[in-house]
N, C-alpha and C positions, 0 to 999 in steps of 0.2 A: 502495499501501499505504500502511497506517495504521501509524505508528510507537508503538511502548511508549508517548512521550513523550504521545501524544493519548490515548492507551486510559487512563493516569494522570490527566488531564484528565477525560475521562467518564466512568470512575470515581468523582472527587472530585464531579461535578456529581451523577450518580445517587446515591452514599451522601446527599447533602443531600436531594433529592428525596423518596427512600425514607424519608428522618426523618421528615421533613412527613408524607408520605403514613399512615405508622405509627402518628404523634401523631395525626392530623385523619380518617381513615378509619377506621383500625385496620387490626392485623395479616394479620387473616381478610377482609379485602377484597380484590377481585380486579384492581385498580389497585397496589395493594400489591406482590401477588405477582407481578404481570409486573414491576415494579421490581426488586424479588428475584430472576427471571428473569434478566431485563437485567444485573443483576451477577454472575449465574453466568454470562453467555456472557463477560463482560470477562476472570472470573479465568481462564476456560477459555484463551480466548485469549492469556492471559497465561500459561501453562501452568501455572497453581495448580490443580492435579487434587482435592486435598482439600477446598479454597476452593470451587469449582464447584459437585463434588457436594453438599457441602452446602447452599450458597444452593438448589439446584436441590429437595432433600430439602424445604428450607424452603418453595421455589413452590407446590410441589405439596398439601404439606400445608395450605397456607394458601390455597386460593384461586385455584389458577392456572384460569386460562381450558379449557375442555376442549377445545377447536380448537389452544390453544398444545401443551397436554399431548399430546393424540394426534398431534403433529407435531416430538414434542421430537427425538426420534430423526434427522431429517432434516436439523434446523436445522445449517445450514454453521458456525454459533460454535461448535458443542460439538462437532466433528472429533475433538478434540484427548482427547476422552473414550472416543470410541469404542473397544472392543477389551476395554474395563474392566467386569470383573462385576457392578461396584455401579454402572455408567449402566445396564447392560444390567436389572438388578435394579431398579434407579430410573423405569425407564422402562417398562418391564410393570407396577409400581405406579400410575404415573400414569394409565397406559391404564385400569386397574381400576377407578381413580377416576372418570376422564373418559367412560366408558364408560354409564353411566344418563344423564347429561346429554344426551350428543351424541343419545340414542335419540331426544329431545324433540322 
């Protein structure tokens, strides 16, 4: 099992990578959005519901890949958010945004 200290270390490294991606690739790049998504997963694992939901919203709105968006509700890292109506709304929004790209 991963300790909270390991999540903190992972979060620090991911924040650094995310900042570089945002600066170099831009906030609307799929790779930047995936880093944002991973930060949301860490926040969810650390029981930081509001932070996780905010980061997920940012990831969805800024280019999260359709595949990731369509399977977000099945991600074990986000189990802590299940049952929260805000998460359900966000999943629906992610699927709506991803649907046109998934049909291609």
